[in-house]
VOBA-1610 file (N, C-alpha, C; in pm, whole numbers, padded with zeros to 5 digits, always signed):
BEGIN
Met+02228+06197-01460Met+02143+06080-01461Met+02108+06046-01605Pro+02126+05921-01647Pro+02085+05881-01780Pro+01934+05891-01792Ser+01886+05947-01900Ser+01740+05960-01915Ser+01699+05935-02057Gly+01568+05928-02077Gly+01515+05906-02211Gly+01526+05760-02251Ser+01494+05736-02376Ser+01501+05600-02428Ser+01645+05572-02470Asp+01712+05487-02394Asp+01853+05458-02419Asp+01884+05318-02368Asp+02008+05282-02370Asp+02047+05149-02324Asp+02023+05130-02175Tyr+01992+05235-02103Tyr+01970+05224-01959Tyr+01825+05191-01924Asp+01736+05193-02023Asp+01595+05161-01996Asp+01580+05024-01932Cys+01657+04926-01977Cys+01644+04791-01920Cys+01682+04791-01773Phe+01775+04876-01733Phe+01812+04883-01592Phe+01701+04948-01510Arg+01633+05047-01568Arg+01518+05107-01499Arg+01408+05004-01481Glu+01385+04924-01586Glu+01284+04818-01577Glu+01325+04713-01474Leu+01454+04682-01467Leu+01503+04586-01369Leu+01477+04638-01227Ile+01501+04765-01205Ile+01476+04824-01073Ile+01329+04806-01035Gln+01240+04834-01129Gln+01096+04819-01103Gln+01061+04673-01072Glu+01117+04582-01149Glu+01090+04439-01129Glu+01144+04392-00994Leu+01263+04435-00959Leu+01320+04400-00829Leu+01232+04450-00715Arg+01184+04572-00727Arg+01098+04628-00622Arg+00965+04555-00616Arg+00911+04520-00732Arg+00785+04446-00738Arg+00797+04312-00663Glu+00918+04254-00668Glu+00941+04124-00605Glu+01008+04138-00468His+01010+04261-00416His+01057+04290-00279His+01207+04270-00259Phe+01283+04287-00366Phe+01429+04288-00353Phe+01473+04434-00346Asp+01425+04501-00240Asp+01442+04645-00229Asp+01587+04689-00213Glu+01665+04610-00143Glu+01804+04649-00119Glu+01883+04656-00250Val+01874+04552-00331Val+01948+04553-00457Val+01886+04653-00555Ala+01755+04670-00551Ala+01692+04772-00635Ala+01747+04910-00600Gly+01760+04938-00472Gly+01814+05066-00428Gly+01959+05083-00469Arg+02036+04975-00462Arg+02177+04982-00503Arg+02189+05014-00651Ile+02112+04944-00733Ile+02118+04967-00878Ile+02066+05106-00911Asp+01959+05148-00844Asp+01905+05283-00865Asp+02009+05389-00830Ser+02079+05369-00720Ser+02182+05464-00680Ser+02297+05469-00780Ile+02341+05352-00826Ile+02448+05347-00926Ile+02405+05421-01052Leu+02281+05399-01093Leu+02230+05457-01217Leu+02203+05607-01205Asn+02152+05650-01090Asn+02100+05787-01081Asn+02172+05882-00987Asp+02252+05830-00894Asp+02308+05918-00791Asp+02458+05942-00803Val+02526+05862-00884Val+02672+05871-00891Val+02711+05934-01025Ala+02807+06025-01021Ala+02861+06084-01144Ala+02975+05996-01192Trp+02954+05928-01303Trp+03054+05837-01357Trp+03141+05907-01459Thr+03266+05868-01466Thr+03359+05926-01561Thr+03324+05884-01704Thr+03289+05756-01720Thr+03255+05705-01853Thr+03130+05618-01845Gly+03063+05604-01958Gly+02949+05515-01966Gly+02989+05371-01942Ser+03108+05334-01986Ser+03151+05195-01966Ser+03175+05166-01819Glu+03223+05265-01745Glu+03241+05248-01602Glu+03105+05227-01534Leu+03006+05306-01573Leu+02871+05292-01520Leu+02816+05152-01549Val+02827+05108-01672Val+02775+04976-01710Val+02848+04866-01634Gly+02978+04882-01614Gly+03053+04784-01537Gly+03004+04774-01393Glu+02976+04886-01331Glu+02925+04886-01193Glu+02785+04826-01186Leu+02702+04855-01286Leu+02569+04794-01291Leu+02582+04642-01306Gly+02674+04600-01393Gly+02698+04457-01412Gly+02745+04390-01285Ala+02832+04456-01210Ala+02880+04400-01084Ala+02765+04383-00984Ala+02676+04480-00980Ala+02560+04470-00889Ala+02470+04353-00929Ile+02453+04333-01059Ile+02372+04220-01106Ile+02438+04088-01068Cys+02568+04078-01089Cys+02641+03955-01053Cys+02628+03926-00904Asp+02645+04028-00822Asp+02633+04010-00676Asp+02495+03957-00640Phe+02392+04014-00700Phe+02255+03971-00673Phe+02235+03826-00716Glu+02280+03793-00836Glu+02258+03657-00887Glu+02334+03552-00806Arg+02445+03589-00748Arg+02519+03495-00661Arg+02440+03466-00533Thr+02371+03566-00482Thr+02298+03548-00356Thr+02154+03504-00377Gln+02099+03525-00496Gln+01959+03493-00523Gln+01948+03427-00660Pro+01999+03303-00674Pro+02004+03241-00807Pro+01868+03201-00863Val+01768+03181-00777Val+01636+03141-00825Val+01541+03260-00814Val+01493+03305-00930Val+01402+03420-00934Val+01288+03389-01031Ser+01187+03474-01030Ser+01072+03455-01119Ser+01116+03467-01265Pro+01037+03412-01357Pro+01070+03426-01499Pro+01077+03572-01546Ser+00990+03657-01495Ser+00994+03797-01540Ser+01119+03868-01490Leu+01161+03839-01368Leu+01284+03898-01316Leu+01405+03840-01389Arg+01405+03711-01417Arg+01514+03648-01493Arg+01528+03716-01629Ser+01416+03741-01695Ser+01418+03807-01825Ser+01478+03947-01816Ala+01439+04022-01713Ala+01494+04157-01692Ala+01644+04151-01667Leu+01687+04056-01587Leu+01831+04040-01560Leu+01907+04007-01688Glu+01851+03920-01770Glu+01918+03881-01895Glu+01926+03998-01993Arg+01821+04081-02001Arg+01827+04199-02090Arg+01939+04292-02046Cys+01952+04313-01917Cys+02058+04399-01865Cys+02196+04339-01891Ala+02208+04209-01871Ala+02336+04142-01893Ala+02381+04157-02038Arg+02287+04156-02133Arg+02323+04174-02274Arg+02385+04312-02297Ile+02335+04413-02230Ile+02393+04548-02241Ile+02534+04547-02184Val+02551+04484-02068Val+02682+04481-02004Val+02782+04408-02094Val+02741+04297-02153Val+02832+04219-02238Val+02874+04298-02362Arg+02788+04384-02411Arg+02825+04468-02526Arg+02943+04558-02491Val+02944+04608-02368Val+03050+04699-02324Val+03169+04622-02267Trp+03141+04517-02194Trp+03242+04435-02126Trp+03225+04290-02175Pro+03285+04253-02288Pro+03264+04118-02344Pro+03302+04003-02250Asp+03389+04026-02153Asp+03428+03921-02061Asp+03337+03910-01939Phe+03232+03990-01936Phe+03135+03986-01825Phe+03078+03846-01814Pro+03071+03792-01692Pro+03016+03656-01676Pro+02870+03652-01719Lys+02839+03558-01804Lys+02702+03548-01855Lys+02624+03446-01777
//
């Protein structure tokens, strides 16, 4: 499990924000990707997190400003690893 102050902090914050706004299913999915799966590489992990964010944004395009901000912070991390990630 990624821990400490690292590039994954924004994903932890996103999970909290999603739960605060009752998007429990996607929060659980992202939490599981981040904490329950053994990934071969960090880039693979970030790619899966990015895919979960994309799936959520396709189904829930209108969100609060604080959740939008959390999603955008996470997307910046994903784009650093996967430059072709949809922004």
